[in-house]
C-alpha positions in Angstrom: 1.0 -8.6 17.9 3.3 -6.3 15.9 6.6 -4.8 16.8 9.1 -2.3 15.4 12.1 -3.6 13.5 15.0 -1.9 11.7 16.7 -2.3 8.3 19.2 -0.2 6.3 18.4 2.0 3.3 21.2 3.8 1.6 23.3 3.4 4.8 20.6 4.8 7.1 18.2 3.1 9.5 14.6 2.7 8.5 12.0 1.4 10.9 9.3 -1.1 10.0 6.2 -2.2 11.8 6.0 -6.0 11.5 3.1 -8.1 12.5 3.5 -11.9 12.2 0.8 -14.6 12.5 0.9 -17.1 15.3 2.5 -20.4 14.4 5.5 -21.4 12.4 4.2 -20.8 8.8 5.3 -20.5 6.2 3.1 -17.4 5.5 2.6 -15.1 2.6 3.2 -11.4 3.2 1.8 -8.0 2.6 3.8 -4.8 2.5 1.8 -1.8 3.7 2.5 1.6 2.3 1.0 3.9 4.9 -1.0 7.1 4.7 0.1 10.5 5.8 -0.5 9.5 9.4 2.5 7.2 9.2 2.8 4.2 11.5 -0.2 5.3 13.6 -3.0 3.4 15.2 -4.7 2.9 11.8 -1.6 1.5 10.1 -0.8 -0.8 13.1 -4.4 -2.0 13.1 -4.3 -2.9 9.4 -1.0 -4.8 9.9 -2.4 -6.6 13.0 -5.5 -7.6 11.2 -3.6 -9.0 8.3 -1.5 -11.1 10.7 -4.6 -12.5 12.2 -5.6 -13.5 8.7 -2.4 -15.4 8.2 -0.1 -12.8 6.5 3.2 -11.3 7.6 2.5 -7.6 7.4 5.3 -5.1 7.1 4.9 -1.3 7.1 8.1 0.6 6.3 8.6 4.1 7.7 8.6 6.1 4.5 9.2 9.3 6.5 12.5 8.0 8.0 14.6 10.5 6.1 12.7 13.5 7.5 12.2 12.9 11.3 12.2 16.6 12.2 10.1 17.9 9.3 6.6 19.0 10.1 5.1 17.7 6.9 7.4 15.0 5.5 4.8 14.1 2.9 5.9 17.2 0.9 9.5 15.9 0.9 8.9 12.5 -0.5 11.0 11.5 -3.5 10.0 8.7 -5.9 13.6 7.4 -6.2 13.9 7.2 -2.4 10.5 5.5 -2.1 11.7 2.9 -4.6 14.7 2.2 -2.4 12.5 2.0 0.7 10.2 -0.5 -1.1 13.2 -2.6 -2.1 14.5 -2.6 1.5 11.1 -3.7 2.8 11.0 -6.6 0.3 14.5 -7.6 1.3 13.7 -7.5 5.0 10.6 -9.7 4.7 12.2 -12.0 2.3 14.8 -12.9 4.9 12.3 -14.1 7.4 12.2 -17.9 7.7 8.4 -17.9 8.0 7.9 -16.1 4.7 6.6 -18.4 1.9 7.8 -16.2 -1.0 4.4 -14.8 -2.0 4.1 -11.0 -1.6 1.4 -8.4 -2.1 1.6 -4.6 -1.7 -1.1 -2.5 -0.2 -1.5 1.2 0.3 -3.8 3.9 1.6 -4.0 7.5 0.5 -0.4 8.6 -0.4 0.4 4.9 0.2 -2.0 3.9 -2.5 0.1 5.9 -5.0 3.3 4.3 -3.5 1.7 0.8 -3.8 1.0 1.4 -7.5 4.6 2.5 -7.9 5.9 -0.5 -6.1 3.8 -3.0 -7.9 5.0 -1.4 -11.2 8.7 -1.4 -10.6 9.4 -4.3 -8.2 8.9 -7.9 -9.6 8.6 -9.3 -6.0 4.9 -8.2 -5.9 2.4 -10.6 -7.3 -0.7 -8.6 -6.3 -1.7 -5.0 -5.3 -4.4 -3.5 -3.1 -5.0 0.2 -3.7 -7.0 2.4 -1.3 -7.8 5.9 -2.8 -4.3 6.6 -4.1 -4.1 10.0 -5.7 -1.3 12.0 -7.4 -0.8 9.4 -10.0 -0.1 11.7 -12.8 3.0 13.6 -11.5 6.4 12.7 -10.2 7.6 13.3 -6.6 11.0 14.7 -6.0 13.7 13.5 -8.4 11.4 10.9 -10.0 11.5 10.6 -13.8 8.1 9.1 -14.6 4.7 9.4 -12.8 3.2 6.1 -11.5 0.4 6.3 -14.1 3.0 5.9 -16.9 4.6 2.8 -15.2 1.5 0.7 -14.9 2.6 -1.6 -17.7 5.1 -3.1 -15.2 2.4 -4.6 -12.9 2.8 -8.3 -12.8 -0.3 -9.5 -10.9 -3.9 -8.6 -10.2 -5.0 -5.3 -8.7 -8.0 -4.4 -6.5 -8.8 -0.8 -5.8 -11.3 1.0 -3.6 -12.4 4.6 -4.0 -14.9 7.1 -2.7 -17.1 8.8 -5.2 -16.9 12.0 -3.1 -13.1 12.1 -3.2 -11.2 14.9 -5.0 -7.8 13.2 -5.1 -8.2 10.8 -6.8 -11.4 12.2 -8.3 -13.9 9.9 -10.0 -12.5 11.0 -13.3 -9.0 10.1 -12.2 -10.2 6.7 -11.1 -11.9 6.2 -14.5 -8.7 7.1 -16.3 -6.6 4.7 -14.2 -9.2 2.0 -14.8 -9.1 2.5 -18.5 -5.3 2.4 -18.7 -5.2 -0.9 -16.8 -7.8 -2.2 -19.2 -5.8 -1.0 -22.2 -2.7 -2.7 -20.8 -4.5 -5.9 -20.2 -3.9 -5.9 -16.5 -6.3 -7.9 -14.4 -8.0 -5.6 -12.0 -11.3 -4.7 -10.2 -12.2 -1.3 -8.9 -14.9 -0.7 -6.3 -16.4 2.8 -5.7 -18.6 3.9 -2.8 -21.3 6.6 -2.8 -21.3 8.8 0.2 -17.6 8.2 0.9 -14.7 10.5 0.3 -11.0 10.2 0.9 -9.7 8.0 3.7 -13.1 6.3 4.3 -11.3 3.4 6.1 -9.5 5.6 8.6 -11.2 5.3 12.0 -8.7 7.7 13.4 -10.5 10.4 11.4 -14.2 10.0 12.3 -15.2 12.8 10.0 -13.9 10.8 7.1 -14.6 7.2 8.3 -17.5 5.4 6.6 -18.3 2.1 8.3 -20.2 0.4 5.5 -17.5 1.2 2.9 -14.7 0.2 5.4 -16.3 -3.2 6.2 -17.1 -4.0 2.6 -13.7 -3.0 1.2 -11.8 -4.9 3.9 -13.8 -8.1 3.4 -13.1 -7.8 -0.4 -9.4 -7.2 0.4 -9.1 -10.4 2.4 -10.9 -12.5 -0.2 -8.7 -11.0 -2.9 -5.5 -11.7 -1.0 -6.5 -15.3 -0.3 -7.0 -15.9 -4.0 -4.0 -13.9 -5.3 -1.5 -15.3 -2.8 -2.9 -18.9 -2.7 
């Protein structure tokens, strides 16, 4: 269902996995900020599932600047990520089948990136966060950690977290929850006992938790249907 496409960021090529629903649309869209596995079987599966639900799904390759680095996650820079997010928004916005309604979703490191994108880019009217950690520090040349940018969020947020996770820890999740409440941002957080980090990731069976995966995905689709109606 999906295919790789290419756009330009700061003069360089960036790949994007794009899955489009059948039919002519118009369709709302979801930008997927992937986990450390990149555009792997899990990321493609989430995009394809979203397309079957009636959403254009677009997953930019956030590692495109570091193709030969063994662990590109350690090289990520918040300013570069902001540029990548903007390029993905521009790419999907140019599609004739796009109806103008856009959400951002992220898993693991992508959960942090999704919080960042929802806070700094006005194109996003909803955000779906899966166990995004490292919210309290900057990456690379960034000036402000995502936690301190949450006031910029313009739409509802839904978040999913494992109570056995260490990053974000349950205390971290409580702190983010309290800050969104203080800021008056519409949000709902769901926490799962017996689940740790990456509980949706079927590529990692030692971390995958079927009950939490199915419940969180069903809630995600219901949330998107309401938020992007």
